[in-house]
C-alpha positions in Angstrom: -7.2 25.1 -25.2 -8.7 22.8 -22.5 -6.0 20.1 -23.3 -3.3 22.7 -22.6 -4.9 23.7 -19.3 -5.2 20.0 -18.3 -1.6 19.3 -19.2 -0.4 22.4 -17.2 -2.5 21.3 -14.2 -1.1 17.7 -14.4 2.5 19.0 -14.7 1.9 21.3 -11.7 0.5 18.4 -9.6 3.5 16.2 -10.5 5.9 19.0 -9.6 4.3 19.5 -6.2 4.2 15.7 -5.5 7.9 15.5 -6.4 8.8 18.5 -4.2 6.9 16.9 -1.3 8.8 13.6 -1.9 12.1 15.3 -1.9 11.4 17.5 1.1 9.9 14.7 3.2 13.2 13.1 3.9 12.2 9.4 3.4 13.5 6.5 1.3 11.2 4.9 -1.2 11.3 1.6 -3.0 9.0 1.5 -6.0 7.4 -1.4 -7.8 8.0 -4.3 -5.4 5.9 -7.1 -7.0 4.0 -9.0 -4.3 2.1 -11.2 -6.8 1.2 -11.8 -10.4 -2.2 -12.5 -11.8 -3.1 -13.3 -15.4 0.1 -11.7 -16.6 -0.4 -8.6 -14.5 2.1 -7.6 -11.8 0.6 -6.5 -8.5 3.0 -3.9 -7.1 3.5 -2.1 -3.8 5.7 0.8 -3.0 7.6 1.0 0.3 8.2 4.3 2.1 10.6 4.3 4.9 11.2 7.2 7.3 14.6 9.0 7.2 14.7 8.9 10.9 15.0 5.8 12.9 12.2 3.4 12.1 9.9 2.6 15.1 9.5 -1.0 13.8 5.8 -0.5 13.1 4.2 -0.3 9.6 1.1 0.9 7.9 -0.3 -1.2 5.0 -2.1 1.5 2.9 -4.7 0.3 0.3 -4.4 2.5 -2.8 -8.0 2.1 -3.6 -11.3 3.8 -4.1 -14.5 2.1 -5.3 -12.7 -1.2 -5.7 -10.5 0.4 -8.3 -6.7 0.7 -7.7 -3.9 2.0 -9.9 -0.2 2.7 -9.5 -0.6 6.4 -10.5 -2.7 7.1 -7.5 0.3 6.6 -5.1 1.2 10.0 -3.7 4.0 10.2 -1.2 2.5 13.3 0.4 -0.4 11.2 1.6 1.9 9.2 3.9 3.8 12.1 5.3 2.0 12.0 8.7 2.9 8.3 9.1 6.5 8.9 8.0 7.0 11.8 10.3 6.1 9.5 13.2 8.7 6.9 12.0 6.2 4.4 10.5 7.1 2.4 7.4 4.3 2.6 4.8 3.5 0.0 2.2 1.3 1.4 -0.5 -0.5 -1.6 -2.0 -2.1 -1.7 -5.5 -4.5 -4.5 -5.9 -6.4 -5.9 -8.9 -9.3 -3.6 -9.9 -12.9 -3.9 -11.1 -14.3 -4.6 -13.6 -11.5 -7.0 -14.6 -11.3 -8.7 -11.2 -14.2 -9.4 -8.8 -14.4 -8.3 -5.2 -13.4 -11.7 -3.8 -10.4 -11.7 -6.1 -9.5 -8.3 -4.8 -9.8 -9.5 -1.3 -7.3 -12.3 -2.1 -4.9 -9.7 -3.4 -5.0 -7.9 -0.1 -4.3 -11.2 1.7 -1.3 -11.9 -0.6 0.1 -8.4 0.0 -0.1 -8.7 3.8 1.5 -12.2 3.7 4.2 -10.9 1.4 5.0 -8.0 3.7 5.0 -10.1 6.8 7.3 -12.7 5.3 9.7 -9.9 4.1 9.3 -7.6 7.1 12.9 -8.0 8.2 14.1 -6.6 4.8 12.4 -3.3 5.7 13.1 -3.3 9.4 9.6 -3.7 10.6 8.0 -6.1 13.1 5.5 -8.4 11.3 3.2 -8.3 14.4 3.0 -4.5 14.5 1.1 -3.6 11.4 -1.9 -1.3 10.9 -4.0 -1.1 7.8 -5.5 2.0 6.2 -6.7 3.5 3.0 -8.6 6.3 1.4 -11.5 4.1 0.3 -14.8 5.1 1.9 -15.7 1.5 2.7 -13.8 -0.4 5.4 -14.1 -3.7 3.6 -10.5 -3.8 2.2 -9.0 -3.0 5.6 -11.1 -5.7 7.2 -10.2 -8.2 4.5 -6.5 -7.5 5.0 -6.8 -7.8 8.7 -8.6 -11.1 8.5 -5.4 -13.0 7.7 -3.7 -11.9 10.9 -3.5 -13.8 14.2 -6.6 -14.0 16.3 -6.8 -12.6 19.8 -6.7 -16.2 21.0 -3.2 -16.4 19.6 -4.1 -19.0 17.0 -3.2 -18.3 13.5 -6.2 -17.9 11.2 -6.1 -20.1 8.0 -4.2 -18.6 5.2 -4.7 -19.0 1.4 -2.8 -21.4 -0.8 0.2 -19.1 -1.1 1.7 -19.0 2.3 
């Protein structure tokens, strides 16, 4: 009995998420691979507003407790950003316990670099990014920001994959 109830609840949540995605009026590109690690693809999904893009973007960490998974991407979460004409990049990183926190931090750097290099493809300015996520700790957002230019105008050192 409990399996049926759980299945019905999951089906309802999927239907609601699909309805939100259809009504939101945005374009989505799923499973853009920004890196590979030990045979594992690290994907991100791109959500672009239906209205004119304002050229700004939000890099959203799909994460909680250093754990990230593709199934946690929910288009309804980004509706407020999309309504304000921001492009949203939902980034899935390597997760614990398979990967360590420093390795996860490197994933965030790779994702930000990938997005910046390919920014023109999605019509965003690589210098006008914000970073956010649902994780209670600001560590991932700080790690992602650390690869961006300093206030002094000098570029901070990047990792081996530029």
